[in-house]
N, C-alpha and C positions, 0 to 999 in steps of 0.2 A: 644511395641507401643510407639510412640513418646510422651514424657513427658518432662516437664521442670524441674521435680524433681523426685528423686527416690522414690519408694513406700515403701521400708522398707530396713533396713540395718542389717548387722551380721558382727560380729568380729570373727576371727578364728586364732589360732597360726599357724605358718609355720613349717613344718617338716624339718629335716636336708637335705632332698632332694628338698626342694623348693616348696613343695606341701601344699596348704591349703585346708583341707576338713571340711565342715560344713554342720549341718542339721538344716534347719528351721522348728521347731516344731509347730503344731497346726495353720498352716496357713489357714485362711478363705478366701473365694471368693464368689461373688453372682452367678457365673457361675461354669462351670465344670473346675476344675483345670487342667485336662487332655487336654482340648481344648485350654487352654491359648497358644498363640503364640506371637512372636515378643518381648519376654522379653529380655532386654539386662542386662548383668552382667558388672558393673564398679568396678574396684579394685583400691586400693592404699595400699601403705606399711607404716608401722610404724617405724620410726628410733628407735635407742638404746638410747632414753632418758627416764627419769623416769615417766613421766606422759603423758596420753593421750591428756590432754588438753594444752600441751606445743604448742605455736605457730608453731614451726618447727618440730613437731612430725611427721606429714604425707606428703608423697610424692604427687606430682601431680596425678590426678585421670586419668586412662586410661580404654577405653573400652576393655574388656577382650574377646579374640577370642579362646584362648585354654581352654575352660571351658566345663565341662561335667556336666549336670543337670539330676538327676533321680527323678522321682515321686515315693516315697516309699509307699504311703498309701492314700487311699481317702475314705470318709465315713462320717457319722455323728459324729463319735467319733474318735479323733486322736489316732494313734498307741502309740505315745509318747507325754505326755503333757508337761513336764519339764525335762531337764537333772537331772540325779541322783545326790543328795547331797554327798559330800565327807565326811562329818562328821555328828555328832549327837548334835551338839550345838544348843540350842534354838534360833530362829530367827523369824523374820516377814518381810512382803513384803509392800514396798510402790510404788507408781506410781508417777513419777515426769516428769516434762516438761521443756524444754529449747527451747528458740527461738533464731536463728541465723539470722543476717542481711546480706543480699546480698551474701550468701554462697549457693553453691550447696550441701554441705554436712553439717551435724550438728556438733555443738560443742560436746565434751565429758563432762563427770562429773568431772574428776580429778581437784581439786584446783578450782571448780567452784560451783556456786549456781544453785539450781533448785527449782521449787515450785510445789504444788499440782494443781489440776485443778482450784481451786479458785484463787490462785495467778497467774496461767496462764491467767486467765480471766482479771486480772489487767494488766499484761504485754501486752495482746491483745490490749489494749487501744492505745498503742503506735506502734504496729505491722503495717507492710504494706505488700502488696502482693508479694514483692521480697524476703521476708524472708522465712525461713523453720523452722518448729516445729519438735521436736522429743519427742517422749513418751518412757520413759525407765521404765523397772521394775527393782527394786533394792531390794535385800535381805540384811537386816540389823540385826547385832547381837543384841540379848536381853541382853544388858549390864545393869549394875546397878551403875550410876555415881552420885556423890554427889556435893553439891554447885553449882548446875546449876542455872543461873540467868536469861537466855533469855526465858524461859519457861512460866513464870508466872508474872503477874503484880505486885505481892506481894513481889517478890524477889527470894530468894534462895530455891530451893527444892532438895530432895534426892532421891536416887533410880530410877533415869531417865535412860531410855534406850538411850537417846540422849545427846550429849555434847551440850555446849554453841554454838551457831550459830556463824559463821564467815563470814564477808564480803569477797567475792572473786572477784578479778579484774585481767584481763590479766594473768591468770595463777598462781596467788598468792593469798593467803587468810591472813586476818589480823583481828584485833580486831574491831568489828563494831563501827562507829561513831554515834554521836547523831542523825543523819538523820534517819539511819536504825533503831535505838533503839526506835525512836518515832513511826515509822511505827508499831513496835511490842507493842506499848502502855505500854512500861515499865515505872515505877515510875521515878520521876525526880532524885532521889538518884542513880538509875541506868543508867541514861542517862548522867548526869555529875558527874563522880565518882571522889572522892578524891583518888589520887595515881593510877588512871587508872581503867578501867572497867574490865579488864581481868588479873586476878590473874595468877601466874605461874602454879598452878594446872588447871585452865580453859584453859590456852594456851596448856598444855601438852594433855589434854583430847581431845581438839578440833583438835588436830593434828593427832589423831588416830581414832577417833570415829566420825561419822556422826553428824553434829550440826542441831539443829532445833530452830525456832523461830515461834510461832504461830502469825496469823494475823487476827484480828477480823474486820468485816465490820460494817459500811462503812469504805472505806480507806481514811486515812489521811497522807499526807506527807508535811513536813515543815522543814526548817532549824532551826526553833526556837520552843522551847518547848511551847506548847499551854496552854492557861489558864485552859482549860478542855478538856479532850478527848471526841470525838463524842460518844454518847451512842451507846453501841453494840446492834445490833438487837437480839441477844440472841440465834442464831442458826448458823449464817454462819461464819465459821472460818477456814481460810486456814493455810498454813504453807510454809516458806521458809526452805530450807536445804542447809547445806554445806558439801562438800565431799572431805575429805583429801587423797591426793594420798597415803600416807603412809599406810593407812588402807585398800586400796583396795585389794582384793583377786586375786592372779594370776588365770589364767584360769583353770578351773576344780578344784578349791579349794573353799570350803564353809566358810562362816564367823565363826570364832572361832578357825579355823586350821591355823597354821603358823602365829599367832598372827594378822591375819588380821580381819577386822570388817565388811566389806560391800563388795558386789559384784554386778556388773552391769550384767544383763542377756545378753548373746551374741547377741541376735535379738533385734531389737527395731523398732518401727513404726515411719513413717515419713508422714507429710503432708505439702503442701504449705501454705503460708500466705492466709488469706482471708478477708472479709469485716466484721469488728467488729464496735461495738458502740464506738466512739471516745469522747463522752460527758464527761466533767470534769468541776467542779467549781473551780474558782480561787477567793480566798477571803483572804485578809490580808496576802498575801505571802504564803497562804496555798493552796494546791491542794486536792479536795476532790472528791472521785469517789463513787458514790452511789452503794448501794448493787445490785440494779436493772441492773446497767450497767455492773458490774463485773460478776454476776451470768448469765446475757444474753450472755456475751462473752464467758463464760465457757462452756455454753451449745452449742453455735456456734461451738467451737473448738472440743468439743466431737463428735458432729455430722459430722465434716469433717473426723475424724479418722474413725467413723463407716461407712462411704460412700465409703472409699478407695476401689479400685478394688481388691487389695490384703491386707489382715489385719491380724494382730496378736491379740490373744484373751487378755482380760483384764489381769492385773497381778492378781496372786492368792492372 
């Protein structure tokens, strides 16, 4: 059916014969999947560049005519819930969101930042109807990393499954500046650091492992360190993540194998931009977003994904 935006996406390797075969697992629909007609398949190819997030990574998209689609199973319980893991290393799953402006297809995660649904609720305050949202399921290795500074307002912690968070921009990631560290409510000593805020150990770990920075509400962003952080509401806490391309697993490989630390599931859900609460308070050069605004936007976004004609299930 005619639509301005794709309903979901999937990434598949191409065989030496030039054929890409892929299975969309656990697809949900309000109607009968067998009766769905008029679905178009649009494809693009990835160049031999290291990252999916590289600006020149993808070819132009074309409507694919030589495509064969087969419905393998219908019912209340899917025949296959998730692809089998290649290894036995302990891991966990996270759900992250990215918003792309003025694009038909979404950004990917390599050398990019993404957020959970609460952070997405903040990003939605700036979003418009011309953008596109992507929801990714990501499997992350259960690592144990030391001297992590972006997770806790009191400073360094040990035994973390996540590395220090990095700020990513235009396909490259770097040590976060004061602005981002203030969003994470880090102490002043971790915002203006003598000798730099990212040690060699931190930089190395963040170049291989998924980085994380919690964000407590209400949201405060300012270029200057505040006299005091806004009181946390005690329950609503989101998270920013950074995804190093060096740690991404090749197709079919699970975290912990071949020295990779995270993998993006092949299929991902998409939805168009929507109407979100744009209210924000400007005070003394500070931007403040209330918990009500952000959580309301998060709920609106979640409902958009839930109402899609074709849907993927929640990340496990």
